[in-house]
N, CA and C atoms as an extended XYZ file, in Angstrom:
312
Properties=species:S:1:pos:R:3:atomname:S:1:resname:S:1:resid:I:1 pbc="F F F"
N        13.621        6.877        6.004 N   MET     1
C        12.216        6.974        6.372 CA  MET     1
C        11.782        5.651        6.986 C   MET     1
N        11.106        5.743        8.068 N   ALA     2
C        10.577        4.541        8.705 CA  ALA     2
C         9.384        4.031        7.906 C   ALA     2
N         8.981        2.840        8.242 N   GLU     3
C         7.787        2.293        7.616 CA  GLU     3
C         6.576        3.120        8.053 C   GLU     3
N         5.560        3.111        7.221 N   ILE     4
C         4.369        3.905        7.489 CA  ILE     4
C         3.198        2.975        7.768 C   ILE     4
N         2.476        3.260        8.830 N   LYS     5
C         1.271        2.490        9.125 CA  LYS     5
C         0.184        2.926        8.140 C   LYS     5
N        -0.331        1.964        7.402 N   ILE     6
C        -1.353        2.261        6.400 CA  ILE     6
C        -2.711        1.826        6.935 C   ILE     6
N        -3.668        2.740        6.844 N   THR     7
C        -5.051        2.463        7.237 CA  THR     7
C        -5.952        2.811        6.067 C   THR     7
N        -7.223        2.471        6.188 N   LYS     8
C        -8.142        2.836        5.098 CA  LYS     8
C        -8.234        4.357        4.952 C   LYS     8
N        -7.931        5.088        6.024 N   ASP     9
C        -8.012        6.550        5.981 CA  ASP     9
C        -6.848        7.200        5.234 C   ASP     9
N        -5.656        6.590        5.275 N   ASN    10
C        -4.511        7.212        4.598 CA  ASN    10
C        -4.046        6.414        3.371 C   ASN    10
N        -4.726        5.323        3.032 N   PHE    11
C        -4.313        4.463        1.923 CA  PHE    11
C        -4.210        5.223        0.602 C   PHE    11
N        -5.213        6.008        0.284 N   GLU    12
C        -5.188        6.717       -1.001 CA  GLU    12
C        -4.011        7.673       -1.076 C   GLU    12
N        -3.806        8.465       -0.031 N   LYS    13
C        -2.718        9.454       -0.036 CA  LYS    13
C        -1.343        8.783       -0.032 C   LYS    13
N        -1.142        7.804        0.847 N   GLU    14
C         0.186        7.221        1.039 CA  GLU    14
C         0.556        6.175       -0.016 C   GLU    14
N        -0.439        5.511       -0.600 N   VAL    15
C        -0.149        4.435       -1.550 CA  VAL    15
C        -0.549        4.828       -2.968 C   VAL    15
N        -1.813        5.107       -3.178 N   LEU    16
C        -2.293        5.376       -4.537 CA  LEU    16
C        -1.742        6.673       -5.122 C   LEU    16
N        -1.528        7.681       -4.277 N   GLN    17
C        -1.027        8.962       -4.766 CA  GLN    17
C         0.479        9.139       -4.545 C   GLN    17
N         1.150        8.080       -4.145 N   SER    18
C         2.580        8.170       -3.872 CA  SER    18
C         3.359        8.445       -5.151 C   SER    18
N         4.324        9.348       -5.049 N   SER    19
C         5.165        9.676       -6.207 CA  SER    19
C         6.304        8.680       -6.366 C   SER    19
N         6.498        7.806       -5.380 N   ILE    20
C         7.542        6.774       -5.448 CA  ILE    20
C         6.885        5.401       -5.285 C   ILE    20
N         7.559        4.338       -5.724 N   PRO    21
C         6.995        2.991       -5.575 CA  PRO    21
C         6.752        2.643       -4.108 C   PRO    21
N         5.778        1.758       -3.882 N   VAL    22
C         5.391        1.374       -2.522 CA  VAL    22
C         5.407       -0.148       -2.395 C   VAL    22
N         6.024       -0.636       -1.328 N   LEU    23
C         5.888       -2.031       -0.926 CA  LEU    23
C         4.940       -2.045        0.263 C   LEU    23
N         3.822       -2.722        0.108 N   LEU    24
C         2.795       -2.744        1.148 CA  LEU    24
C         2.779       -4.120        1.798 C   LEU    24
N         3.049       -4.166        3.092 N   ASP    25
C         3.146       -5.406        3.857 CA  ASP    25
C         1.852       -5.636        4.627 C   ASP    25
N         1.112       -6.673        4.241 N   PHE    26
C        -0.067       -7.099        4.996 CA  PHE    26
C         0.421       -8.121        6.014 C   PHE    26
N         0.268       -7.805        7.315 N   PHE    27
C         0.852       -8.617        8.379 CA  PHE    27
C        -0.084       -8.680        9.583 C   PHE    27
N         0.311       -9.485       10.570 N   ALA    28
C        -0.351       -9.500       11.878 CA  ALA    28
C         0.746       -9.660       12.928 C   ALA    28
N         0.514       -9.105       14.100 N   THR    29
C         1.531       -9.132       15.157 CA  THR    29
C         1.807      -10.553       15.644 C   THR    29
N         0.832      -11.444       15.519 N   TRP    30
C         0.973      -12.820       16.002 CA  TRP    30
C         1.595      -13.762       14.972 C   TRP    30
N         1.882      -13.281       13.789 N   CYS    31
C         2.346      -14.100       12.665 CA  CYS    31
C         3.864      -14.248       12.682 C   CYS    31
N         4.359      -15.481       12.857 N   GLY    32
C         5.791      -15.743       12.902 CA  GLY    32
C         6.543      -15.305       11.647 C   GLY    32
N         6.118      -15.745       10.456 N   PRO    33
C         6.803      -15.309        9.239 CA  PRO    33
C         6.760      -13.783        9.044 C   PRO    33
N         5.701      -13.154        9.517 N   CYS    34
C         5.606      -11.687        9.427 CA  CYS    34
C         6.699      -11.041       10.272 C   CYS    34
N         6.915      -11.593       11.465 N   ARG    35
C         7.956      -11.060       12.351 CA  ARG    35
C         9.343      -11.289       11.759 C   ARG    35
N         9.526      -12.394       11.035 N   MET    36
C        10.813      -12.666       10.388 CA  MET    36
C        11.061      -11.686        9.243 C   MET    36
N         9.999      -11.271        8.580 N   LEU    37
C        10.107      -10.371        7.429 CA  LEU    37
C        10.286       -8.911        7.853 C   LEU    37
N         9.808       -8.567        9.036 N   ALA    38
C         9.806       -7.175        9.498 CA  ALA    38
C        11.171       -6.486        9.431 C   ALA    38
N        12.267       -7.112        9.907 N   PRO    39
C        13.559       -6.410        9.843 CA  PRO    39
C        14.035       -6.176        8.406 C   PRO    39
N        13.675       -7.064        7.506 N   ILE    40
C        14.069       -6.901        6.098 CA  ILE    40
C        13.345       -5.700        5.500 C   ILE    40
N        12.059       -5.590        5.785 N   LEU    41
C        11.288       -4.454        5.271 CA  LEU    41
C        11.775       -3.144        5.882 C   LEU    41
N        12.123       -3.180        7.157 N   LYS    42
C        12.647       -1.975        7.812 CA  LYS    42
C        13.954       -1.543        7.143 C   LYS    42
N        14.803       -2.513        6.835 N   GLU    43
C        16.080       -2.235        6.169 CA  GLU    43
C        15.835       -1.622        4.782 C   GLU    43
N        14.877       -2.182        4.043 N   ILE    44
C        14.541       -1.633        2.724 CA  ILE    44
C        14.088       -0.183        2.862 C   ILE    44
N        13.236        0.091        3.851 N   ALA    45
C        12.730        1.446        4.060 CA  ALA    45
C        13.869        2.410        4.367 C   ALA    45
N        14.790        1.989        5.225 N   GLU    46
C        15.890        2.872        5.632 CA  GLU    46
C        16.902        3.077        4.505 C   GLU    46
N        17.214        2.024        3.765 N   GLU    47
C        18.224        2.118        2.707 CA  GLU    47
C        17.716        2.841        1.463 C   GLU    47
N        16.399        2.894        1.297 N   ASN    48
C        15.824        3.469        0.077 CA  ASN    48
C        14.953        4.685        0.362 C   ASN    48
N        15.302        5.408        1.413 N   GLU    49
C        14.531        6.592        1.790 CA  GLU    49
C        14.419        7.550        0.605 C   GLU    49
N        13.197        7.954        0.312 N   GLY    50
C        12.950        8.863       -0.798 CA  GLY    50
C        12.823        8.175       -2.145 C   GLY    50
N        13.147        6.860       -2.197 N   LYS    51
C        13.059        6.114       -3.454 CA  LYS    51
C        11.988        5.033       -3.417 C   LYS    51
N        11.795        4.422       -2.237 N   ILE    52
C        10.777        3.380       -2.044 CA  ILE    52
C        10.090        3.645       -0.711 C   ILE    52
N         8.773        3.545       -0.708 N   LYS    53
C         8.006        3.692        0.528 CA  LYS    53
C         7.578        2.288        0.976 C   LYS    53
N         7.726        2.008        2.263 N   VAL    54
C         7.282        0.736        2.822 CA  VAL    54
C         6.113        1.015        3.755 C   VAL    54
N         4.981        0.416        3.429 N   GLY    55
C         3.778        0.577        4.248 CA  GLY    55
C         3.426       -0.722        4.935 C   GLY    55
N         2.850       -0.624        6.128 N   LYS    56
C         2.464       -1.793        6.909 CA  LYS    56
C         0.962       -1.744        7.157 C   LYS    56
N         0.280       -2.839        6.818 N   VAL    57
C        -1.162       -2.948        7.040 CA  VAL    57
C        -1.409       -4.105        8.004 C   VAL    57
N        -1.868       -3.793        9.196 N   ASP    58
C        -2.214       -4.827       10.176 CA  ASP    58
C        -3.577       -5.399        9.779 C   ASP    58
N        -3.593       -6.660        9.351 N   VAL    59
C        -4.840       -7.245        8.835 CA  VAL    59
C        -5.917       -7.373        9.906 C   VAL    59
N        -5.513       -7.439       11.174 N   ASP    60
C        -6.501       -7.516       12.251 CA  ASP    60
C        -7.205       -6.178       12.457 C   ASP    60
N        -6.513       -5.083       12.163 N   GLU    61
C        -7.095       -3.750       12.326 CA  GLU    61
C        -7.723       -3.240       11.032 C   GLU    61
N        -7.219       -3.690        9.899 N   GLU    62
C        -7.645       -3.163        8.596 CA  GLU    62
C        -8.158       -4.287        7.692 C   GLU    62
N        -9.162       -4.993        8.178 N   GLY    63
C        -9.743       -6.104        7.429 CA  GLY    63
C       -10.303       -5.690        6.080 C   GLY    63
N       -10.803       -4.463        6.013 N   GLU    64
C       -11.368       -3.952        4.762 CA  GLU    64
C       -10.294       -3.870        3.664 C   GLU    64
N        -9.120       -3.356        4.020 N   LEU    65
C        -8.022       -3.284        3.046 CA  LEU    65
C        -7.539       -4.678        2.673 C   LEU    65
N        -7.423       -5.556        3.653 N   ALA    66
C        -6.983       -6.930        3.377 CA  ALA    66
C        -7.967       -7.611        2.428 C   ALA    66
N        -9.243       -7.411        2.634 N   SER    67
C       -10.261       -8.001        1.751 CA  SER    67
C       -10.174       -7.422        0.349 C   SER    67
N        -9.931       -6.131        0.250 N   ALA    68
C        -9.863       -5.469       -1.050 CA  ALA    68
C        -8.755       -6.069       -1.921 C   ALA    68
N        -7.681       -6.563       -1.285 N   PHE    69
C        -6.577       -7.156       -2.032 CA  PHE    69
C        -6.577       -8.682       -1.952 C   PHE    69
N        -7.687       -9.229       -1.481 N   ARG    70
C        -7.871      -10.682       -1.389 CA  ARG    70
C        -6.719      -11.360       -0.632 C   ARG    70
N        -6.313      -10.743        0.448 N   VAL    71
C        -5.247      -11.307        1.272 CA  VAL    71
C        -5.835      -12.474        2.069 C   VAL    71
N        -5.341      -13.667        1.774 N   GLU    72
C        -5.806      -14.867        2.465 CA  GLU    72
C        -4.739      -15.456        3.370 C   GLU    72
N        -3.477      -15.206        3.049 N   SER    73
C        -2.352      -15.676        3.854 CA  SER    73
C        -1.432      -14.490        4.111 C   SER    73
N        -0.763      -14.543        5.256 N   ILE    74
C         0.176      -13.473        5.569 CA  ILE    74
C         1.521      -14.081        5.912 C   ILE    74
N         2.597      -13.361        5.682 N   PRO    75
C         2.625      -12.030        5.102 CA  PRO    75
C         2.331      -12.040        3.604 C   PRO    75
N         1.663      -10.990        3.164 N   THR    76
C         1.464      -10.733        1.742 CA  THR    76
C         2.051       -9.363        1.451 C   THR    76
N         2.893       -9.296        0.427 N   ILE    77
C         3.502       -8.034        0.016 CA  ILE    77
C         2.928       -7.665       -1.342 C   ILE    77
N         2.410       -6.439       -1.441 N   VAL    78
C         1.888       -5.942       -2.714 CA  VAL    78
C         2.745       -4.743       -3.115 C   VAL    78
N         3.250       -4.775       -4.341 N   ALA    79
C         4.068       -3.682       -4.863 CA  ALA    79
C         3.197       -2.765       -5.707 C   ALA    79
N         3.340       -1.459       -5.487 N   PHE    80
C         2.579       -0.445       -6.218 CA  PHE    80
C         3.524        0.490       -6.949 C   PHE    80
N         3.133        0.869       -8.132 N   ARG    81
C         3.823        1.921       -8.875 CA  ARG    81
C         2.746        2.736       -9.576 C   ARG    81
N         2.854        4.050       -9.470 N   ASP    82
C         1.904        4.967      -10.111 CA  ASP    82
C         0.453        4.642       -9.744 C   ASP    82
N         0.241        4.284       -8.474 N   GLY    83
C        -1.109        4.047       -7.981 CA  GLY    83
C        -1.727        2.720       -8.376 C   GLY    83
N        -0.934        1.825       -8.973 N   LYS    84
C        -1.460        0.529       -9.403 CA  LYS    84
C        -0.651       -0.599       -8.771 C   LYS    84
N        -1.368       -1.647       -8.363 N   ALA    85
C        -0.700       -2.842       -7.862 CA  ALA    85
C        -0.063       -3.547       -9.051 C   ALA    85
N         1.263       -3.769       -8.984 N   ILE    86
C         1.965       -4.368      -10.125 CA  ILE    86
C         2.454       -5.783       -9.843 C   ILE    86
N         2.616       -6.143       -8.584 N   ASN    87
C         3.090       -7.480       -8.217 CA  ASN    87
C         2.639       -7.822       -6.813 C   ASN    87
N         2.619       -9.131       -6.525 N   MET    88
C         2.220       -9.593       -5.204 CA  MET    88
C         3.020      -10.849       -4.869 C   MET    88
N         3.388      -10.985       -3.607 N   ALA    89
C         4.075      -12.187       -3.138 CA  ALA    89
C         3.506      -12.567       -1.779 C   ALA    89
N         3.377      -13.877       -1.554 N   VAL    90
C         2.857      -14.378       -0.286 CA  VAL    90
C         3.946      -15.185        0.402 C   VAL    90
N         4.107      -14.953        1.702 N   GLY    91
C         5.087      -15.694        2.479 CA  GLY    91
C         6.407      -14.950        2.610 C   GLY    91
N         7.298      -15.549        3.382 N   TYR    92
C         8.610      -14.957        3.625 CA  TYR    92
C         9.388      -14.880        2.318 C   TYR    92
N        10.078      -13.766        2.105 N   ARG    93
C        10.911      -13.571        0.913 CA  ARG    93
C        12.222      -12.903        1.328 C   ARG    93
N        13.260      -13.170        0.551 N   LYS    94
C        14.545      -12.503        0.777 CA  LYS    94
C        14.439      -11.062        0.279 C   LYS    94
N        15.351      -10.250        0.757 N   LYS    95
C        15.378       -8.829        0.414 CA  LYS    95
C        15.383       -8.615       -1.101 C   LYS    95
N        16.238       -9.365       -1.816 N   GLU    96
C        16.331       -9.194       -3.278 CA  GLU    96
C        14.995       -9.511       -3.946 C   GLU    96
N        14.313      -10.540       -3.435 N   ASP    97
C        13.022      -10.933       -4.006 CA  ASP    97
C        11.973       -9.833       -3.792 C   ASP    97
N        12.019       -9.217       -2.608 N   LEU    98
C        11.070       -8.139       -2.324 CA  LEU    98
C        11.323       -6.943       -3.250 C   LEU    98
N        12.578       -6.580       -3.412 N   LEU    99
C        12.900       -5.453       -4.272 CA  LEU    99
C        12.547       -5.747       -5.734 C   LEU    99
N        12.677       -7.002       -6.146 N   SER   100
C        12.350       -7.345       -7.537 CA  SER   100
C        10.856       -7.234       -7.837 C   SER   100
N        10.025       -7.224       -6.801 N   LEU   101
C         8.581       -7.046       -7.007 CA  LEU   101
C         8.274       -5.682       -7.649 C   LEU   101
N         9.169       -4.732       -7.455 N   LEU   102
C         8.956       -3.388       -7.990 CA  LEU   102
C         9.316       -3.277       -9.471 C   LEU   102
N         9.925       -4.320      -10.010 N   ASN   103
C        10.267       -4.336      -11.442 CA  ASN   103
C         9.171       -5.079      -12.198 C   ASN   103
N         8.489       -4.356      -13.062 N   ASN   104
C         7.423       -5.042      -13.822 CA  ASN   104
C         7.738       -5.035      -15.285 C   ASN   104
């Protein structure tokens, strides 16, 4: 499964009501570290199809969602399980570190 573009319109369905854990990437197209993280998140999405959902939130387009999670620096990754945010990381992270966010 490819990454899913998350907006305020589909956030509840795709993230809060998801039956599988979600890694939500708050990013911007102009952000260097965000671009470095993108292939890692894509790999996670492809390798864990049906087990982990990877969502992408463009902070320039979805300022309301970014504000709701107090995103001040990007990239920010928020891990969700059962409709609740369980972990958060700011900045570039290795694949193992991103996956460990889902363990609470």
